[in-house]
C-alpha positions in Angstrom: -19.7 26.4 15.2 -23.5 25.4 15.1 -23.9 21.6 14.5 -27.1 20.3 12.9 -27.9 16.9 14.2 -28.9 14.3 11.7 -30.6 11.4 12.9 -29.7 8.2 10.6 -32.3 5.5 11.0 -31.4 2.4 9.1 -33.1 -0.9 9.1 -30.4 -3.7 8.9 -32.0 -7.1 8.6 -30.6 -9.3 11.0 -27.9 -6.9 12.0 -29.1 -5.9 15.4 -30.7 -8.3 17.7 -34.1 -7.6 19.3 -35.2 -4.5 17.4 -33.0 -4.8 14.3 -32.8 -1.2 14.2 -29.2 0.7 14.3 -29.4 4.5 15.2 -26.7 7.0 15.2 -26.4 10.6 16.0 -23.7 12.3 14.0 -22.7 15.9 14.1 -23.6 17.7 10.9 -20.7 17.0 8.5 -17.8 15.9 10.6 -14.3 16.4 9.3 -12.4 13.0 8.4 -8.8 12.3 9.0 -8.0 9.1 7.1 -4.5 7.7 8.0 -2.7 5.0 5.9 0.2 3.0 7.0 2.2 1.4 4.3 3.3 -2.3 4.8 2.1 -2.4 8.4 0.3 -5.6 9.2 -1.7 -6.6 12.1 1.4 -8.7 13.3 3.2 -5.4 14.2 1.0 -4.0 16.9 0.5 -5.1 20.5 -2.6 -2.9 20.4 -4.1 -5.7 18.4 -2.7 -8.6 20.5 0.4 -9.2 18.5 3.9 -7.8 17.9 6.1 -10.7 18.8 8.1 -11.4 22.0 11.3 -9.8 21.4 12.9 -7.3 23.9 14.8 -4.1 23.6 14.9 -2.8 19.8 13.3 -6.0 18.8 10.2 -5.5 21.1 6.9 -4.5 19.5 6.7 -0.7 18.5 5.4 1.7 21.1 2.7 3.6 19.7 1.0 5.8 22.1 -0.7 7.8 19.4 -2.6 4.7 18.1 -3.3 3.7 21.5 -5.0 7.0 22.4 -6.9 6.6 19.3 -8.0 3.1 20.4 -9.1 4.4 23.7 -11.6 6.6 22.1 -12.5 4.5 19.1 -12.9 0.9 18.0 -10.5 -1.8 16.9 -11.5 -3.9 14.0 -9.5 -7.1 14.5 -10.6 -8.9 11.7 -9.9 -6.6 8.5 -8.7 -7.9 5.1 -7.0 -5.7 2.6 -5.5 -6.9 -0.7 -2.0 -8.2 -0.8 -0.4 -5.1 -2.2 -0.5 -1.2 -2.1 -2.0 0.0 -5.2 -5.1 -2.4 -5.3 -5.7 -1.5 -1.6 -5.7 2.2 -2.2 -7.9 1.8 -5.3 -10.5 -0.3 -3.0 -10.4 2.3 -0.3 -11.6 5.1 -2.6 -13.8 3.3 -4.9 -15.5 0.6 -2.7 -14.7 -2.0 -5.4 -12.8 -5.0 -5.6 -9.7 -5.3 -7.9 -11.7 -7.4 -10.3 -13.6 -4.4 -11.0 -11.0 -1.5 -11.0 -8.5 -3.8 -12.8 -5.8 -2.5 -10.5 -4.5 -6.0 -9.5 -0.9 -5.3 -8.1 1.5 -2.7 -7.0 1.9 -0.5 -10.1 5.4 -0.8 -12.0 6.7 1.6 -14.5 5.8 -0.7 -17.2 2.1 -1.1 -16.2 -0.3 0.4 -18.5 -3.2 3.0 -18.0 -5.7 0.1 -18.2 -4.4 -1.1 -14.8 -4.3 2.4 -13.2 -7.2 4.0 -11.4 -9.3 5.8 -14.1 -10.4 9.3 -13.9 -14.0 8.1 -14.6 -14.2 6.3 -11.3 -16.4 7.6 -8.5 -14.0 8.2 -6.0 -14.4 9.2 -2.4 -13.5 12.8 -2.9 -16.1 12.9 -5.8 -18.7 11.5 -3.4 -18.1 13.9 -0.8 -17.8 16.9 -2.8 -21.5 16.4 -3.2 -21.9 17.0 0.6 -19.8 20.1 0.5 -16.4 18.6 1.5 -13.0 19.6 0.3 -10.6 16.8 0.0 -6.7 16.7 0.1 -4.2 13.8 0.0 -0.7 14.0 1.4 2.1 11.5 1.1 2.0 8.4 -0.7 -0.4 8.3 -3.7 0.3 5.3 -6.0 -3.1 4.8 -7.7 -1.3 5.6 -11.0 2.2 5.6 -12.2 4.9 8.0 -11.4 5.6 11.0 -13.6 8.9 11.7 -11.5 11.0 8.6 -12.5 13.7 9.9 -14.8 14.7 6.5 -16.0 11.2 5.3 -17.1 8.7 7.3 -19.0 5.3 7.4 -17.2 2.4 5.5 -18.4 -0.1 7.8 -16.7 -1.9 9.7 -19.3 -2.2 12.8 -17.0 1.6 13.1 -16.5 1.4 14.1 -12.7 -2.1 15.7 -12.5 -3.8 12.4 -11.9 -4.5 13.1 -8.2 -6.7 16.1 -8.8 -8.2 14.5 -11.9 -9.3 11.8 -9.7 -11.3 14.1 -7.4 -9.1 15.5 -4.7 -8.9 19.3 -4.5 -5.2 19.4 -3.6 -2.1 16.9 -3.3 1.3 17.2 -1.9 3.5 14.2 -1.6 5.1 11.6 -3.5 4.0 9.8 -6.7 6.4 6.9 -6.3 5.3 3.5 -4.9 7.9 3.8 -2.2 11.1 5.7 -1.2 14.1 5.3 -3.5 17.0 2.8 -2.6 19.4 4.2 -0.1 22.1 6.4 -1.3 25.1 4.6 0.0 27.5 7.1 -1.2 25.9 9.7 1.3 25.7 12.2 -1.5 29.0 11.3 -3.2 31.1 11.5 -0.2 32.5 8.0 -0.6 32.1 5.0 -3.0 28.9 3.0 -3.4 28.3 0.6 -0.6 30.3 2.8 2.1 27.3 4.2 4.0 24.5 1.6 4.2 22.2 4.1 6.0 22.6 6.7 3.6 24.5 9.1 5.7 27.8 9.3 7.6 27.5 7.4 10.9 29.4 8.1 14.1 33.0 6.5 14.7 31.1 4.4 17.3 29.2 2.5 14.5 31.9 2.6 12.0 35.3 3.4 13.2 36.8 3.5 9.7 34.4 5.5 7.8 32.3 7.3 10.4 32.7 10.8 11.8 31.9 12.8 15.0 32.0 16.3 13.1 31.7 17.7 9.9 30.6 20.5 7.6 26.8 20.1 6.8 26.2 21.8 3.3 22.9 22.5 1.8 22.1 22.8 -1.8 21.8 26.5 -1.7 25.7 26.6 -0.7 24.9 27.3 3.1 27.0 25.4 5.5 26.8 24.7 9.3 29.6 23.0 11.3 28.3 20.2 13.3 29.8 18.4 16.2 28.9 15.8 18.7 25.7 13.9 18.9 25.0 12.1 15.4 26.2 14.9 12.7 25.7 12.9 9.6 22.1 11.8 10.7 21.2 15.3 11.9 22.6 16.6 8.6 20.7 14.5 6.3 17.6 15.0 8.3 17.9 18.8 7.9 18.2 18.3 4.2 22.1 18.6 3.9 25.1 16.5 3.1 27.9 16.1 5.6 31.4 16.4 4.7 33.2 14.3 7.4 35.9 16.0 9.8 35.9 19.3 7.8 35.0 22.9 8.7 32.8 25.4 6.7 35.9 26.8 4.9 34.7 27.4 1.3 33.6 30.9 0.2 29.9 31.5 0.9 27.6 29.7 -1.5 30.4 27.3 -2.8 29.8 23.8 -2.7 32.6 20.8 -2.5 32.7 19.4 -6.0 32.2 15.7 -4.6 28.8 16.4 -3.3 25.7 15.4 -5.2 22.5 16.7 -4.2 20.6 15.3 -7.2 20.6 11.8 -5.7 17.7 10.3 -4.1 18.1 8.7 -0.6 15.4 6.4 0.7 13.2 8.5 3.4 15.6 11.5 3.3 15.8 12.7 -0.3 13.0 12.1 -2.8 11.0 13.8 -5.7 8.1 15.6 -4.1 5.0 16.4 -6.1 2.1 18.9 -5.8 -1.2 19.3 -7.6 -2.3 22.8 -6.5 -5.9 22.5 -7.6 -8.0 20.7 -10.2 -7.2 22.0 -13.9 -3.7 23.4 -12.7 -0.4 21.6 -13.9 1.4 19.5 -11.4 4.7 20.8 -9.9 7.3 18.1 -9.8 10.4 19.0 -7.7 13.8 17.5 -8.2 15.9 15.9 -5.3 18.1 18.9 -5.0 15.0 21.1 -4.1 14.6 21.8 -0.5 10.8 20.5 -0.7 12.1 17.1 -1.5 14.6 16.9 1.4 14.2 15.9 4.9 12.8 12.9 6.8 9.7 11.8 4.7 7.4 10.7 7.5 7.8 14.3 9.0 7.3 15.9 5.5 4.1 13.8 5.3 2.7 15.2 8.5 3.7 18.7 7.8 1.7 18.7 4.6 -1.3 17.6 6.1 -1.0 20.0 9.0 -0.5 23.0 6.9 -3.6 22.3 4.9 -5.9 21.3 7.7 -5.1 24.5 9.6 -6.0 26.5 6.5 -9.4 25.2 6.2 -12.5 27.3 7.2 -14.1 26.2 10.3 -17.5 26.1 8.5 -16.6 23.7 5.6 -16.1 20.1 6.1 -12.9 18.5 4.9 -11.4 15.1 4.3 -7.6 14.9 4.7 -5.7 11.6 3.7 -2.5 11.2 5.3 -0.9 8.4 3.5 2.4 7.7 5.2 5.2 6.0 3.3 6.4 4.2 6.3 7.0 1.5 6.8 7.7 0.5 3.2 11.2 -0.6 2.3 14.0 0.6 2.3 14.5 0.3 6.1 16.3 3.3 7.3 17.0 4.9 10.8 14.3 7.4 11.9 15.3 10.6 13.6 16.0 10.0 17.4 13.5 12.6 18.5 10.8 10.3 16.9 11.6 7.0 18.5 9.9 5.6 21.5 12.1 2.5 22.0 15.8 2.8 23.2 17.9 2.8 20.0 21.1 0.8 19.9 23.6 0.2 17.2 21.6 -2.9 16.2 19.1 -0.4 14.5 21.6 2.0 13.2 24.1 0.4 11.0 21.6 -0.9 8.4 23.2 -4.4 8.1 21.5 -7.2 6.1 20.6 -8.9 9.2 17.1 -9.8 9.8 17.2 -8.4 13.4 18.5 -5.1 12.2 15.8 -4.6 9.8 13.2 -5.5 12.2 14.7 -3.0 14.5 14.6 -0.4 11.9 11.1 -1.1 11.2 10.1 -0.6 14.8 11.9 2.9 14.6 10.0 3.6 11.4 6.6 2.7 13.0 7.2 4.6 16.1 8.2 7.7 14.1 4.9 7.2 12.1 3.1 7.2 15.5 4.9 10.2 16.8 4.2 12.3 13.8 0.7 11.1 13.7 0.4 12.5 17.2 2.0 15.9 16.4 -0.4 16.1 13.3 -3.5 15.6 15.9 -2.1 18.1 18.4 -1.1 20.9 16.0 -4.3 20.7 14.0 -6.2 21.0 17.3 -7.9 17.7 17.2 -5.9 16.4 20.1 -4.2 18.0 23.2 -1.2 16.7 25.3 -1.6 16.7 29.0 1.2 17.3 31.5 3.0 14.1 31.0 2.8 14.6 27.1 0.0 11.9 26.8 -2.4 12.6 24.0 -6.0 13.2 24.7 -8.8 13.5 22.3 -12.3 14.8 22.4 -13.8 14.0 18.9 -17.3 15.2 19.5 -15.6 18.6 20.5 -13.3 18.6 17.5 -16.1 17.0 15.4 -13.6 14.8 13.5 -13.7 11.2 12.4 -10.4 9.4 12.4 -9.6 6.3 10.6 -6.3 4.5 10.7 -5.5 1.4 8.5 -2.8 -0.6 7.1 -2.9 -0.9 3.1 -1.5 -4.6 3.3 0.4 -7.2 5.4 4.1 -6.6 6.5 6.9 -7.8 4.3 9.0 -10.9 4.3 11.5 -11.2 7.4 10.2 -8.2 9.1 6.9 -9.9 9.9 6.7 -10.7 13.5 6.2 -14.3 14.9 4.0 -16.2 14.9 2.9 -14.7 11.7 4.4 -16.3 8.4 7.2 -14.3 6.7 7.1 -16.8 3.7 3.6 -15.9 3.0 3.4 -12.1 3.7 2.9 -9.0 1.7 2.2 -10.2 -1.9 0.2 -12.9 -1.0 -3.5 -13.7 -0.1 -2.6 -15.6 3.0 -3.5 -14.1 6.5 -0.1 -12.6 7.0 -0.4 -10.7 3.5 -3.8 -9.4 3.8 -4.8 -9.1 7.6 -4.3 -5.3 8.5 -4.9 -3.1 11.6 -8.0 -0.9 11.5 -9.0 1.9 14.0 -12.0 4.0 13.7 -12.7 7.0 16.0 -15.3 9.7 16.1 -18.1 11.4 17.8 -20.6 8.7 16.7 -18.7 6.0 18.5 -20.7 4.5 21.4 -18.8 2.8 24.5 -15.4 3.2 22.8 -12.2 1.3 23.8 -13.4 -1.9 22.5 -12.9 -4.3 19.7 -14.8 -5.8 16.8 -14.2 -9.3 15.7 -16.6 -9.4 13.0 -15.1 -9.7 9.2 -14.5 -6.1 7.5 -12.9 -5.4 4.2 -11.1 -2.3 3.3 -13.7 -1.5 0.5 -16.1 -1.0 3.5 -14.3 2.1 4.1 -15.8 3.7 1.0 -19.4 3.3 2.4 -18.1 4.4 6.0 -16.9 7.8 4.4 -20.2 8.2 2.6 -22.1 7.5 5.7 -20.1 9.9 7.7 -20.8 12.7 5.2 -24.5 11.7 4.9 -24.1 10.6 1.3 -25.9 7.2 0.2 -23.3 5.8 -1.9 -25.6 3.6 -4.0 -27.4 6.5 -5.3 -24.0 8.4 -5.8 -22.3 5.8 -7.8 -24.0 4.7 -11.3 -25.4 1.3 -11.2 -23.1 -0.1 -14.0 -20.1 0.2 -11.7 -20.7 -2.5 -9.0 -20.0 -1.5 -5.3 -18.8 -4.2 -3.1 -18.6 -2.0 0.2 -20.8 -2.9 3.0 -21.7 -0.8 6.2 -19.6 -0.4 9.1 -21.5 2.2 11.0 -23.6 -0.3 13.0 -20.4 -1.6 14.7 -19.7 2.2 15.9 -23.0 3.1 17.1 -24.1 -0.3 18.7 -21.6 -1.8 21.1 -24.0 -4.8 21.7 -22.0 -7.9 21.9 -24.8 -9.9 20.1 -24.7 -7.7 17.0 -25.0 -10.0 14.1 -21.9 -9.8 11.6 -22.7 -7.7 8.6 -20.2 -9.7 6.4 -20.7 -13.3 6.2 -17.8 -13.8 4.1 -14.8 -11.8 3.1 -12.9 -11.7 -0.2 -9.3 -10.8 -1.5 -7.3 -11.2 -4.7 -4.1 -10.7 -6.4 -3.4 -10.6 -10.0 -1.2 -9.3 -12.9 -1.6 -5.8 -14.0 -1.7 -4.9 -17.7 1.9 -4.6 -18.5 3.4 -3.3 -21.9 4.2 -6.1 -24.3 7.0 -4.0 -25.7 8.6 -3.7 -22.3 9.4 -6.8 -20.1 11.2 -6.4 -16.7 13.6 -8.9 -15.5 13.2 -11.5 -12.7 14.4 -11.3 -9.0 14.7 -14.0 -6.5 14.3 -12.5 -2.9 16.8 -14.6 -0.9 15.1 -14.2 2.6 12.0 -15.8 1.5 13.3 -17.7 -1.6 10.8 -16.3 -3.9 10.8 -15.2 -7.5 9.1 -12.1 -8.8 8.9 -10.0 -11.8 7.9 -6.9 -9.8 11.3 -5.1 -9.6 12.1 -3.2 -12.8 15.9 -2.9 -12.0 18.8 -4.9 -10.9 19.7 -2.3 -8.3 16.3 -2.4 -6.7 16.4 -6.2 -6.6 19.8 -6.4 -5.1 20.1 -3.3 -3.1 16.5 -2.7 -2.0 15.5 -6.3 -1.4 18.7 -8.4 -1.0 17.7 -10.4 -4.1 19.5 -12.3 -7.0 18.9 -10.7 -10.4 18.3 -13.0 -13.2 17.1 -10.2 -15.7 19.3 -8.5 -18.3 22.8 -7.6 -16.9 22.7 -10.5 -14.3 25.6 -11.5 -12.4 24.8 -15.2 -12.8 26.9 -17.0 -15.6 24.2 -18.0 -18.2 24.7 -20.0 -21.3 23.7 -18.1 -24.9 21.2 -16.8 -25.6 20.2 -16.1 -22.0 23.7 -14.6 -21.2 22.4 -11.5 -23.2 18.8 -11.1 -22.0 18.7 -13.1 -18.6 15.2 -14.5 -17.9 12.0 -12.6 -18.1 9.9 -15.2 -16.3 10.2 -17.1 -13.0 9.3 -20.2 -14.7 12.7 -19.8 -16.6 14.5 -19.2 -13.4 13.2 -22.4 -12.0 14.1 -24.4 -15.1 17.7 -23.0 -14.9 18.0 -23.7 -11.1 16.6 -27.4 -11.8 19.2 -27.5 -14.5 22.1 -27.0 -12.1 20.6 -29.2 -9.3 19.8 -26.1 -7.3 16.6 -25.8 -4.9 13.9 -24.1 -7.0 12.3 -20.7 -5.9 8.7 -20.2 -4.6 6.6 -18.2 -7.3 4.1 -15.5 -6.8 1.0 -16.6 -8.4 -0.4 -15.3 -11.8 -3.7 -15.1 -10.0 -4.8 -15.7 -6.3 -8.2 -15.6 -4.7 -9.1 -16.1 -1.0 -12.5 -16.2 0.5 -13.4 -16.9 4.1 -16.4 -17.4 6.4 -16.1 -17.3 10.3 -13.9 -20.4 10.7 -12.6 -21.4 7.4 -10.6 -20.0 4.4 -10.5 -21.3 0.7 -7.5 -20.1 -1.3 -7.3 -20.7 -5.0 -4.2 -19.9 -7.0 -2.9 -20.3 -10.6 1.0 -20.6 -10.9 3.1 -20.8 -13.8 6.0 -23.0 -13.5 8.2 -25.2 -15.1 7.0 -28.5 -16.2 9.1 -31.3 -14.4 8.5 -33.7 -17.4 10.2 -31.1 -19.6 12.6 -29.3 -17.3 15.3 -28.1 -20.0 15.4 -24.2 -20.6 13.1 -23.3 -23.5 10.4 -25.7 -23.1 6.9 -24.6 -22.2 5.9 -23.5 -18.9 3.2 -25.3 -16.9 -0.1 -23.5 -15.7 -1.4 -25.1 -12.6 -4.5 -24.0 -10.6 -5.1 -25.6 -7.1 -7.3 -25.1 -4.1 -6.3 -24.9 -0.4 -8.5 -25.0 2.6 -7.7 -24.0 6.0 -9.2 -23.5 9.4 -8.3 -20.1 10.9 -9.1 -17.8 13.7 -8.0 -14.4 15.3 -6.9 -15.7 18.7 -4.5 -13.0 20.3 -0.8 -13.9 20.8 -1.1 -17.2 18.7 -3.7 -17.0 15.9 -4.3 -20.1 13.8 -3.0 -19.1 10.3 -3.1 -20.5 6.9 0.4 -22.1 6.3 0.6 -24.3 3.1 4.1 -25.8 4.0 6.6 -26.2 6.7 6.5 -27.3 10.3 3.0 -25.7 11.0 1.3 -26.8 7.7 -2.3 -27.0 8.1 -3.9 -27.4 4.7 -6.8 -29.5 4.9 -6.5 -30.6 1.3 -4.1 -32.8 -0.2 -1.2 -30.4 -1.7 -2.0 -29.9 -5.5 -5.8 -30.4 -5.2 -7.4 -29.1 -8.5 -10.1 -26.5 -8.1 -13.5 -27.6 -6.7 -12.2 -31.1 -6.1 -11.5 -31.0 -2.5 -15.0 -31.7 -1.2 -14.3 -35.4 -1.7 -11.4 -35.0 1.1 -13.6 -33.5 3.7 -16.8 -34.4 5.5 -19.0 -32.6 8.1 -18.8 -28.7 8.7 -15.4 -28.3 7.0 -16.9 -30.1 3.7 -20.1 -27.8 3.8 -17.8 -24.6 4.6 -15.7 -25.6 1.5 -18.6 -26.0 -0.8 -20.0 -22.8 0.3 -16.9 -20.9 -0.1 -16.3 -22.3 -3.6 -19.8 -21.0 -4.4 -19.1 -17.7 -2.9 -16.0 -17.4 -5.0 -17.7 -18.1 -8.1 -20.5 -15.8 -7.3 -18.1 -12.9 -6.7 -16.2 -13.5 -10.0 -19.1 -13.8 -12.0 -20.6 -10.6 -10.6 -18.4 -8.7 -13.0 -18.4 -8.9 -16.8 -15.3 -7.4 -18.5 -16.1 -4.7 -21.2 -13.0 -4.1 -23.2 -12.9 -0.5 -24.5 -15.4 0.8 -21.9 -13.0 3.0 -20.2 -15.5 5.5 -18.9 -17.3 2.6 -17.1 -20.7 3.0 -18.4 -21.2 -0.6 -19.1 -21.1 -0.4 -22.7 -18.9 0.7 -25.7 -20.3 3.7 -27.5 -19.5 6.8 -29.7 -18.3 8.4 -26.5 -15.5 5.8 -25.9 -14.3 6.5 -29.6 -14.3 10.1 -29.2 -12.4 10.0 -25.9 -10.1 7.5 -27.4 -9.1 10.0 -30.3 -8.9 13.0 -27.6 -6.5 11.0 -25.5 -4.6 10.0 -28.5 -3.9 13.6 -29.4 -3.1 14.4 -25.8 -0.7 11.8 -25.0 0.8 11.9 -28.5 -0.3 8.2 -28.9 1.4 6.8 -25.6 -0.5 4.5 -23.0 -4.3 5.4 -22.6 -7.3 3.7 -21.3 -7.9 2.6 -24.8 -4.8 0.7 -25.7 -6.5 -2.1 -26.8 -3.6 -4.5 -27.6 -1.5 -3.5 -24.5 1.5 -2.5 -26.4 2.0 0.7 -24.6 0.8 2.9 -27.5 -2.7 4.1 -28.6 -2.8 4.4 -32.4 -4.7 3.4 -35.5 -4.6 -0.4 -34.6 -6.5 0.5 -31.3 -8.9 2.7 -33.1 -9.9 -0.2 -35.4 -10.0 -2.8 -32.5 -12.4 -0.4 -30.6 -14.5 -0.1 -33.6 -15.0 -3.8 -34.1 -16.4 -4.3 -30.6 -20.1 -5.5 -30.9 -22.8 -4.8 -28.4 -22.9 -8.6 -27.7 -19.2 -8.2 -26.1 -20.4 -5.8 -23.3 -23.3 -4.9 -21.3 -24.3 -4.0 -17.9 -23.0 -5.8 -14.8 -24.9 -9.0 -14.3 -25.8 -10.2 -10.7 -24.7 -7.2 -8.9 -26.6 -6.6 -5.6 -27.0 -3.0 -5.1 
């Protein structure tokens, strides 16, 4: 293929010492493979200098595919995400912080359209289309709500076609935020709780309920007798269900009555979805469909491989391979994908922290193996005689980006990182993620960049790779937070000045239906209360929590015996009333900003008032600042720990916002003041414009026309113009939209473009 060489000359003021000029030679229109790892923080990978100090199945995951990419690319060792998956994914593809997209947290069934990625956004596939790219997304989506959950109606107005409506040409994967709970009946073979891994184990692992042979049935009635090895695991991996110690003795096409192929089962049975092309109705598969069965990480890779191999050589493409691993639930991976020697520690799915960590190691290694297979089978990489991956990205004309969407979760965090302040928080363990970029433009590969990078910057990088100026392509009313990463790739000079002087992340509450409130759950492993889980089963079985919502097993007095508690404030009031330790609470809002050495965290928490601790009294809203010195030292970085043995908050706990300067002096005081101002400037760079769903910076007749259109199409359900957040769009919302005056809206003030 003939390549047109594009010379990109960009003047980056103060970014490059001496000349101040960054130069790049990019092959015309390189392909882009964007790989997202789920819940894999920087703490997991020895490649970045971490991974803990365990041995055997507790050792850091072995990741030869990521290692091979690092040798031909650049490690970004100081990358911030948001604390949860949905806002991070929105940031990847829009270049905008959550305060602009309104996707503040992981999307739940009751979260409304207003907090889902809007089809009016200029997403990466929309930007790349102007440069001739075709784009596809495989695996996890989660920028909108799931249309595949049979228990809860979707609040996504597109009902399954949202991926293509957001700009992608094709999608195949999963709309849910993570795999389902593990089916401990193994497809109806035994009672609930019998098979914690979701399949029949061997007798070595479970002498009472295990089996070393059995009949493996598929949903179409076919059957194969399996004996030796791990028949239960092999059967579920192939999409089947094992009947222990039985042969295939039923008439052809006949299934045992006990088998239930309609049950989801963690990484092995889901609800696959496909958006064939823009304007085409979504295809939503049921659990019993063969397309929904098999190891999810393998299926994710298969989807991407098939599409990439079908692309014409003269047309550039971008494929996003968004693995579901290593999101909960923790479930054994197929043995063929594991690099670390497996033991029973990682194959009985006990509730122990050691077991779940060993399982996470398996899941990360399986991800790495399937990534390697995808690279080889698409021709991007080759394997040498020892099986080692080799890459010539100039020859394949491919840019590869691998990133984690947020920090690791709870007890699967690896020391010395902080399990109590992990995923879901703006602390370092919750937002510090691995990032690798490799491609034909990389000069002097196999190096690391210590300068700050934010995941929104990937939006600009994708534009730069495709030769698109994102600030010309995106309307000025949107506000772009992305900054350039290209100088770090094309200029290996160690004296290259940092592009970002500060970094930013946030967590908040999505707009949730006022007509539907989920219950509360206290995750026991980290003693933290949350309202993020919509069901009792997910709280208890998926996260080992205590459910305090409707149907709680906790004995409560009227009127809470019927309704349970709907807020974590109520939970803490109750715990105080029985003289039990109260739970840590996820903040109502959290912001973090940092410079090279210091980090400011500002949080607002709604908790019970110690002066009025009885149930039913008003909750107390408290905002505080925390201030830390942090670094990226390998092996043992200096982290932000607010409490415990290693607490290092430089401010007195409970310090009110902006009141910390009086407690500091010298450099810390100056940094604190500067970060306070940086936070203020960032938050004030956006002006909310209620009713402006099409993001043009004002409410016009077009918004009113679109509101009526979507009311008809959704039959009055959740839309982007549900003005009172009750989950419906009706005449009340029409009236509210008409009452907005021009003074309530306007262009974004103070946004630098």
